[in-house]
C-alpha positions as CSV (number, residue, x, y, z in Angstrom):
1,M,45.5,-4.0,-8.2
2,A,49.0,-2.8,-9.3
3,R,49.7,0.9,-9.3
4,Y,52.5,2.7,-11.0
5,R,53.6,6.2,-9.9
6,A,56.6,8.2,-11.2
7,S,57.8,11.7,-11.0
8,I,60.5,13.8,-12.6
9,E,61.8,17.3,-12.4
10,T,61.3,19.4,-15.5
11,L,61.6,23.0,-16.7
12,W,58.2,22.5,-18.5
13,T,55.2,24.3,-17.1
14,P,52.3,22.2,-15.9
15,D,50.4,23.1,-19.1
16,Q,53.2,21.9,-21.3
17,A,53.6,18.7,-19.4
18,F,49.9,18.0,-19.5
19,A,49.7,18.6,-23.2
20,Y,52.6,16.2,-23.9
21,L,51.5,13.4,-21.5
22,S,47.8,13.6,-22.5
23,D,48.7,13.1,-26.2
24,F,49.2,9.3,-25.9
25,S,50.8,9.2,-29.4
26,T,54.0,10.1,-27.4
27,S,53.6,7.2,-25.0
28,A,56.2,5.0,-26.6
29,E,58.8,7.8,-25.9
30,W,58.3,7.5,-22.1
31,D,56.7,4.1,-21.4
32,P,59.2,1.3,-21.8
33,G,56.5,-1.3,-22.2
34,L,55.2,0.3,-25.4
35,V,56.7,-0.3,-28.9
36,A,54.3,1.9,-30.9
37,A,51.7,4.6,-30.4
38,E,49.6,6.7,-32.7
39,R,46.6,9.0,-32.6
40,V,43.5,7.9,-34.5
41,G,42.2,10.8,-36.6
42,D,43.1,14.5,-36.7
43,G,42.3,17.5,-34.6
44,A,43.1,18.5,-31.1
45,V,43.5,16.0,-28.3
46,G,40.4,16.0,-26.0
47,E,37.5,14.0,-24.8
48,G,36.8,11.2,-27.3
49,T,40.3,11.2,-28.9
50,E,41.5,7.6,-29.5
51,F,45.0,6.2,-29.7
52,R,46.3,2.9,-31.0
53,L,49.2,1.5,-28.9
54,V,51.2,-1.7,-29.0
55,A,52.6,-3.1,-25.8
56,E,55.3,-5.7,-25.6
57,F,55.8,-8.1,-22.7
58,L,58.0,-11.2,-22.7
59,G,58.3,-10.9,-26.5
60,R,54.6,-10.8,-27.1
61,K,53.0,-7.8,-28.7
62,T,49.5,-6.7,-27.7
63,P,47.5,-4.0,-29.4
64,L,45.6,-1.6,-27.2
65,T,43.1,1.2,-27.9
66,Y,42.9,4.1,-25.5
67,R,40.1,6.6,-25.6
68,I,40.1,9.8,-23.5
69,V,36.9,9.9,-21.5
70,E,37.6,13.0,-19.4
71,Y,39.8,15.9,-20.4
72,E,40.1,19.1,-18.4
73,P,43.6,20.6,-18.9
74,S,42.9,23.9,-17.0
75,S,41.7,22.2,-13.8
76,A,43.1,19.8,-11.2
77,R,41.1,17.0,-12.7
78,P,43.1,14.3,-14.4
79,V,42.9,13.0,-18.0
80,R,41.1,9.6,-17.8
81,R,41.7,7.1,-20.5
82,R,40.0,3.8,-21.0
83,S,41.5,0.7,-22.6
84,R,38.9,-1.6,-24.1
85,E,40.5,-4.8,-25.3
86,G,38.1,-7.7,-25.3
87,R,35.8,-7.1,-22.4
88,A,38.3,-5.5,-20.1
89,H,38.0,-1.8,-19.3
90,R,40.7,0.0,-17.4
91,D,40.6,3.6,-16.3
92,A,44.0,5.1,-15.8
93,P,44.2,8.7,-14.6
94,L,46.9,11.1,-15.5
95,R,47.8,13.8,-13.0
96,V,50.2,16.7,-13.8
């Protein structure tokens, strides 16, 4: 299975970075494979929050839905999001 890992230096605190990266409506700003991203519904980001994203690869656009299935910003545990397009499920942890 392919894995992607990246790191950057920032002046943000870990809490600020976690808040930004766990709000997947910002994903198109930092993920070059995405052309659109939006949060479904209102309210704070947390467990159960869903996002609609559109990925583009080789000129083909693919809609994705992410749902946060674990969310603990004040601990060392990651955000886990699950994409469920068709029958495929993919857990992808976020660590800050």
